[in-house]
C-alpha positions in Angstrom: 95.7 102.2 87.9 97.2 105.4 86.4 99.0 104.0 83.3 99.6 107.0 81.2 102.2 108.2 83.8 104.2 105.1 83.1 104.0 105.8 79.3 105.1 109.3 80.0 108.0 108.4 82.1 109.4 106.1 79.4 108.8 108.7 76.8 110.7 111.3 78.7 113.7 108.8 79.1 113.7 108.1 75.3 113.6 111.8 74.4 116.4 112.9 76.8 118.6 110.1 75.6 117.8 110.7 72.0 119.0 114.4 72.5 122.4 113.2 73.5 122.9 111.0 70.3 124.8 113.6 68.5 127.7 111.8 66.6 125.6 108.6 66.6 123.0 109.7 64.0 124.0 110.7 60.4 122.5 114.1 61.1 122.8 115.7 64.5 119.6 117.4 64.0 117.8 114.2 64.8 119.4 114.2 68.2 116.8 116.4 69.8 114.0 116.6 72.2 115.9 116.7 75.4 114.2 119.8 77.1 110.8 118.4 76.1 111.8 115.1 77.8 113.1 117.1 81.0 109.9 118.9 81.5 107.9 115.8 80.9 109.8 114.1 83.6 109.5 117.0 86.1 105.8 117.1 85.4 105.6 113.4 86.0 107.5 113.9 89.4 104.8 116.5 90.3 102.0 114.2 89.5 103.5 111.2 91.4 104.5 113.3 94.5 101.1 115.0 94.9 99.8 113.2 98.0 102.2 114.4 100.8 101.4 113.1 104.2 104.9 112.9 105.9 107.0 115.5 107.7 109.5 117.2 105.5 112.6 115.5 106.6 111.6 111.9 106.3 109.9 112.8 102.9 113.0 114.6 101.6 115.3 111.9 102.9 113.6 109.2 100.9 114.0 111.3 97.8 117.7 112.1 98.4 118.5 108.3 99.1 116.8 107.3 95.8 118.7 109.8 93.9 122.1 110.0 95.4 122.9 106.3 95.9 122.9 105.6 92.1 124.5 108.9 91.5 127.4 108.0 93.8 127.8 104.5 92.4 127.9 105.7 88.8 130.1 108.7 89.6 132.7 106.4 91.2 132.7 104.1 88.3 133.1 106.6 85.7 135.6 108.8 87.5 137.8 105.6 87.9 137.4 105.0 84.3 138.4 108.6 83.4 141.8 108.1 85.1 142.9 105.9 82.2 140.5 106.4 79.3 141.0 109.8 77.7 137.8 110.2 75.7 135.8 110.1 79.2 138.4 112.0 81.2 137.8 114.9 78.9 134.0 114.8 80.1 135.1 115.4 83.7 136.6 118.6 85.1 139.0 117.9 88.0 139.8 121.5 88.3 136.7 122.4 90.2 137.3 123.8 93.8 136.2 120.5 95.6 135.9 117.4 93.4 134.0 115.4 96.1 131.4 118.3 96.7 131.0 119.1 93.0 130.5 115.3 91.8 128.8 113.8 94.8 126.8 116.5 96.6 126.0 119.5 94.5 125.4 120.1 91.6 126.8 116.7 90.4 127.6 115.9 87.0 123.8 115.6 86.2 121.8 118.8 85.8 118.5 117.0 86.6 119.9 116.0 90.1 121.0 119.6 90.9 117.5 120.9 89.9 115.2 118.3 91.3 117.0 118.2 94.7 116.6 122.1 95.1 112.9 122.0 93.7 111.7 119.2 96.1 112.0 121.7 98.9 109.4 124.3 97.7 107.3 121.5 95.9 106.9 119.8 99.2 105.3 122.7 100.8 103.1 123.5 97.8 101.8 119.9 97.5 101.1 119.7 101.3 99.4 123.0 101.7 97.9 124.1 98.5 95.1 121.5 97.8 92.9 123.5 95.4 93.6 124.3 91.7 92.7 127.9 92.4 95.6 128.1 94.9 98.0 126.6 92.3 96.8 129.2 89.6 97.5 132.0 92.2 101.0 130.5 93.0 101.7 130.3 89.2 100.7 133.9 88.7 103.1 135.1 91.4 105.9 132.9 90.0 105.2 134.3 86.6 105.7 137.9 87.8 109.1 136.9 89.5 110.1 135.0 86.4 109.2 138.1 84.1 111.1 140.4 86.2 114.2 138.2 86.4 114.0 137.8 82.5 113.7 141.6 81.9 116.1 143.0 84.3 118.6 140.2 85.1 118.7 137.7 82.3 121.3 138.1 79.5 119.3 138.3 76.2 122.4 139.1 74.0 122.5 135.5 72.7 120.3 132.4 72.6 120.7 130.3 75.7 117.1 129.9 77.1 117.2 126.1 76.9 120.7 125.7 78.6 120.0 123.2 81.4 122.9 124.2 83.5 121.7 127.8 83.9 119.6 128.7 87.1 116.9 130.4 84.9 115.8 127.0 83.6 114.6 126.1 87.1 111.6 128.4 86.6 110.6 126.2 83.7 111.2 122.9 85.7 109.1 124.1 88.6 106.3 125.2 86.4 106.3 121.6 85.0 106.1 120.2 88.5 103.2 122.5 89.3 101.6 121.3 86.1 101.9 117.7 87.1 100.4 118.6 90.5 97.5 120.2 88.9 96.7 117.4 86.7 96.8 115.1 89.8 94.3 117.4 91.5 92.1 117.4 88.4 92.7 113.7 87.5 89.1 112.5 88.0 87.7 115.2 85.7 90.2 114.6 82.9 91.1 110.9 82.9 89.8 109.0 79.9 88.0 112.0 78.4 89.5 112.0 75.0 89.3 115.2 73.0 90.8 115.8 69.6 91.8 119.3 70.4 94.6 117.9 72.7 95.9 115.8 69.9 95.8 118.7 67.3 97.3 121.1 69.7 100.1 118.8 70.7 101.1 118.2 67.1 101.0 121.9 66.2 102.9 123.1 69.3 105.5 120.2 68.8 106.3 121.6 65.4 106.2 125.3 66.7 108.6 124.5 69.4 111.2 123.0 67.2 110.8 125.6 64.6 111.2 128.6 67.0 114.0 126.7 68.6 115.8 126.2 65.3 115.3 129.9 64.3 116.4 131.4 67.6 119.6 129.2 67.7 120.4 130.0 64.1 120.2 133.7 64.9 121.6 133.5 68.2 123.5 136.9 68.1 120.6 139.0 66.7 119.9 141.1 69.7 116.4 142.3 68.6 115.3 138.7 68.0 116.9 137.2 71.2 115.0 139.5 73.4 112.1 137.3 72.7 113.7 133.9 73.1 111.5 133.3 76.1 108.7 132.5 73.7 110.4 129.2 73.1 109.7 128.3 76.9 106.2 129.5 76.7 105.5 127.3 73.7 107.3 124.4 75.3 104.9 124.9 78.5 101.8 124.8 76.4 103.1 121.8 74.5 103.5 120.1 77.9 100.1 121.0 79.0 98.4 119.5 75.9 100.6 116.5 76.0 99.7 115.7 79.5 96.1 116.4 78.7 96.3 114.1 75.6 97.8 111.2 77.6 95.7 111.4 80.6 92.7 111.4 78.3 94.0 108.0 76.7 94.7 106.3 79.9 92.6 103.2 79.4 93.7 103.1 75.8 97.3 103.1 76.7 96.6 100.4 79.5 95.0 98.2 76.6 98.1 98.3 74.6 99.5 94.7 73.7 101.4 93.1 76.6 104.8 93.0 74.8 104.7 96.7 74.1 103.7 97.3 77.7 106.6 95.2 79.0 108.9 97.4 77.1 107.3 100.6 78.3 107.3 99.4 81.9 110.9 98.2 81.7 112.2 101.6 80.5 109.9 103.6 83.0 111.4 101.5 85.8 115.0 102.5 85.1 114.6 106.1 83.8 116.9 107.5 86.4 119.5 104.9 85.7 119.3 105.5 82.0 119.9 109.2 82.5 122.9 108.6 84.8 124.9 106.1 82.6 124.3 107.4 79.1 126.7 110.2 78.4 130.1 108.5 79.1 128.8 105.4 77.1 127.9 107.5 74.3 131.3 109.1 74.3 132.8 105.7 74.4 130.8 104.4 71.4 131.6 107.5 69.4 135.3 106.7 69.9 134.8 103.3 68.3 134.0 104.9 65.0 131.2 102.5 64.2 128.7 103.2 61.3 125.1 104.0 61.7 122.9 102.0 62.7 125.5 99.6 64.2 126.5 102.3 66.5 123.0 103.2 67.5 122.3 99.5 68.4 125.6 99.1 70.4 125.1 102.4 72.4 121.4 101.7 73.1 122.2 98.1 74.2 125.1 99.3 76.5 123.0 102.0 78.1 120.2 99.6 78.7 122.4 96.8 80.2 124.3 99.5 82.3 121.2 101.1 83.6 119.7 97.8 84.7 122.8 96.8 86.5 122.8 100.1 88.3 119.2 99.9 89.2 119.8 96.3 90.7 122.9 97.4 92.6 121.5 100.7 93.9 118.3 98.9 94.8 120.2 96.5 96.9 122.4 99.4 98.5 119.1 101.2 99.4 117.7 98.1 101.0 120.7 97.6 103.0 120.6 101.2 104.1 117.0 100.9 105.2 117.8 97.6 107.0 120.7 99.2 108.9 118.5 102.2 109.7 115.7 100.2 111.2 118.2 98.0 113.1 119.8 101.0 114.7 116.4 102.4 115.6 115.4 99.1 117.2 118.6 99.1 119.2 118.3 102.8 120.3 114.5 102.2 121.5 115.7 99.1 123.3 118.4 101.0 125.2 115.9 103.8 125.9 113.4 101.4 127.4 116.2 99.7 129.6 117.2 103.1 131.0 
């Protein structure tokens, strides 16, 4: 069993959610870590989807259904609420060219959905046809050249926005994360349970360096000479991701040996990570509007997110089951008619 992935998935959900808690904590600086959570999640996806055996369309269909059914359910609910509850209505932009296309197809209200759906396409072919780590390093080198050319000649470096998740450039970072997850899957047997203190030390140092550089760049966002170097923030983040992954894979058996109550919490969060991500922002907006004090507001918003995410997980799981059942039934009928003819 590969348990460290479960822990990383839960950690990513916590980091992403924590970064959205501005207005919940007494100090907004505590609400941080979202981009680190994002890249961990993309790396986990790369690790888990490494063994591609199906043809592209069936493989892609599974991913699309798993993501878009809960997206559609939660979007319908929150769009309905936004019609009569002003704090949430501000969150949605009804002036877009095509409301249905924007919110239900692409890019949706969730940057993760827009990014992962696009990146699944190149990832499928990489995972299926590049089996050796050397090939992944070659691909990463080519991607680096493209990334650098885009950054030097196209990217607007006049202000700090390297970590804005809605911008197309961030997808270089996300795809690197997926490739890193795939690389660790290819090297799993060499790395698992081989603990090295250098991974722990490097993770701690790079974690500090990432947040220091992010704080420094964002506080001096209009200094052109400084902002030309803002890509360093992403390079440090990628290094941090590498050592975090190396650390956790080296501790797999230790993590699996955690006390059962702690493991239950980790596994519960890991099971509903997508749903936690989908429901959280409108709920956070709602709780902010209540004017509760800390830590009561933190307890209320966290409880509502968990309850809503679990409900969404159950409902979307049932809808996915029905979709599969209907598809299989339609397939049986089609085969039966074909045989009769």
